[in-house]
Structure formats: C-alpha cells, structure tokens
C-alpha positions in Angstrom: 39.2 30.7 -17.0 35.9 31.3 -19.1 34.6 28.9 -20.9 35.3 30.9 -24.0 39.0 30.7 -23.1 38.5 27.6 -22.5 37.3 26.1 -26.3 40.3 29.0 -27.5 42.5 26.9 -26.2 41.1 23.5 -26.9 40.6 25.2 -30.8 44.3 26.3 -31.2 45.3 22.8 -29.4 43.4 21.3 -32.6 44.8 23.0 -35.2 48.5 22.6 -33.9 47.9 18.9 -33.5 46.3 18.9 -37.2 49.2 20.8 -38.6 51.6 18.3 -36.9 49.4 15.6 -38.3 50.1 16.9 -42.3 53.5 17.3 -41.8 54.3 14.4 -40.3 51.9 12.3 -43.2 53.6 14.5 -46.0 57.4 13.2 -44.8 56.2 9.7 -44.5 55.3 10.1 -48.0 58.4 11.0 -49.0 60.3 8.5 -47.4 57.2 5.8 -48.7 58.3 7.1 -52.0 62.1 7.4 -51.3 62.5 3.8 -50.1 60.3 2.6 -53.1 62.7 5.0 -55.5 65.6 3.0 -53.9 64.2 -0.7 -53.8 64.0 -0.2 -57.8 66.8 1.1 -57.7 68.3 -2.1 -56.3 66.9 -4.2 -58.4 67.9 -2.5 -61.6 71.6 -3.2 -59.9 70.9 -6.7 -59.7 69.7 -7.1 -63.1 72.7 -5.7 -64.5 74.2 -8.2 -63.0 72.4 -11.1 -63.5 72.3 -10.5 -67.4 76.3 -9.8 -67.3 75.6 -6.2 -68.1 79.8 -5.6 -67.8 80.5 -8.7 -69.6 78.4 -8.4 -72.6 79.4 -4.4 -73.4 82.6 -5.6 -73.5 81.5 -8.0 -76.5 79.9 -5.2 -77.5 82.7 -2.9 -77.2 84.7 -5.1 -79.6 82.0 -5.2 -82.6 83.3 -3.7 -85.7 80.1 -4.7 -87.8 78.2 -2.7 -90.1 74.9 -4.6 -90.9 73.0 -6.9 -89.3 73.8 -9.7 -91.3 77.4 -10.1 -90.8 77.1 -9.8 -87.0 74.5 -12.8 -87.6 77.2 -14.4 -89.2 80.2 -13.5 -86.5 78.3 -13.9 -83.4 76.4 -16.9 -82.2 73.0 -16.8 -81.2 74.9 -17.2 -76.8 76.9 -13.6 -77.7 73.3 -12.6 -79.7 70.7 -12.9 -76.5 73.1 -11.5 -74.3 73.3 -8.4 -76.8 70.0 -8.1 -77.1 68.7 -8.4 -72.9 71.4 -5.5 -72.8 69.3 -4.0 -74.5 66.0 -4.3 -73.5 67.3 -4.5 -70.1 68.0 -0.1 -70.8 64.1 -0.4 -72.7 63.2 -1.1 -69.4 64.9 1.9 -67.4 63.7 4.4 -69.6 60.1 3.0 -69.7 60.4 3.5 -66.1 61.9 6.3 -66.7 58.8 7.8 -68.5 56.1 6.2 -66.3 58.0 7.8 -62.8 59.0 4.9 -61.3 62.2 5.8 -61.5 64.1 9.4 -61.7 65.5 9.4 -65.1 68.8 11.2 -63.8 70.8 9.2 -61.6 70.1 5.5 -63.8 71.0 7.2 -66.9 74.6 9.2 -65.1 75.7 5.5 -63.8 74.9 3.9 -67.0 76.0 6.8 -69.5 78.9 5.1 -70.4 77.5 1.7 -71.2 74.8 3.9 -73.4 77.7 6.1 -75.2 79.0 2.5 -76.5 75.8 0.5 -77.5 74.9 3.8 -78.9 77.9 3.8 -80.8 78.6 -0.2 -81.5 75.0 -1.3 -82.4 73.1 1.9 -83.9 72.0 2.4 -86.4 72.5 -1.0 -88.3 71.7 -3.2 -85.0 68.0 -1.7 -84.4 66.7 -2.0 -88.1 68.7 -6.0 -88.8 66.6 -6.7 -85.4 63.0 -5.1 -86.5 64.1 -6.4 -90.2 64.5 -10.1 -89.0 61.4 -9.9 -86.3 59.3 -6.9 -88.0 56.3 -10.4 -88.9 
C-alpha cells in the first residue's frame, strides 16, 4: 500500500468512527430524555397518591352544588383543601406539558376520566368562587 492509500484508509476509518459516535450520542440523548420523562411521570403518580386523588375525586363526584357559597357551607375546610390540591395537581400537569417536561398525551389519557369529573362537577362555579374569594 502506498502512503495515499494508508491516508485514505485512515480518513475513511475516522469518518466511520465519527458517524458511529454521532449515532451513539443521539441514542444516548433519547434514552436520557425518556429516563427523565419516566421519572417525572413516576413522581406524578406518587403525588397523585399523596394527595389522595381517587378518594378526592369520589368526593367531587358526589357534589351537586351550583354556587361557591353553598359549597363552602356544606363541605368541610379539610375537604375543600383536598379539592384544591387536586385542582392544583392538574394545573401542575398542564404547566409541565406546556413547557415540554412531559408529553401531554400520556397524562391526559391517564387522567381523562378525572378531568371530566372535575369539569362536570366544578366548572364554572368553583373557579369563579375561588377567584372571587382569593382575588385580593
């Protein structure tokens, strides 16, 4: 082999190594992103358990209020705090999805029945009432 053949062989080997390195870096980036998304999702599930999401949604499902003052007089402060934690939880998921920290497809699918329960039982009177009470 001549010197130019060796140089060509080394250049091709270097280029091949570079391509393999770029593919590996891309793959590692994807795996890191998936790991972070999975960790965030697990933390969401832990938080849902921590705030007693299922039990609070059972409570919300039993509501038949039309206005906030009736709700305040009929529901204990502890239960009101639980409802607020559930709403805050869904707001937090929304913010995480808006800023790209979680793929909004999976949380929405997972919590769709819960979101529809909150929509049916709390909107619009609860939101208006909370804003009215906390506006100052």
